C-alpha positions, 0 to 999 in steps of 0.5 A: 476530523469526523466531519472531514471523514464523513465528507470524504466518504460522501464524496467517494461513495455518493448516495451509498454513504448514509448514516445507517451504514456508517457512511460506507466506512466499512468499504475502506480497506483495513490494514490487518497483518504484516504487509511488508514485502517478504510476507506479501510475496509469501502469501502470493506464492501460496495463492492467497493474494489476488493482486499486487501493485508495487510502487516507489522508486530507487533511492537517488544514492542506489546507483552510486552505491552500486558503482562504489560496491562494484569497484570495491569488489573488483579489486 
């Protein structure tokens, strides 16, 4: 694993990845704190977040669930 990581960092950062700077490992983003959706939106509201990418898709059953829920609430 260490050899793969060094190889990957060298591929990403080229000549900037050297032994003296730990092969640019510190350039990688680190997960610190709670990054679930609600805390992220709270931080955005406070102005502490510079950007946000929302990726994913609706689960296949979501449409079916909405249809069944709608029928249940109509009666």
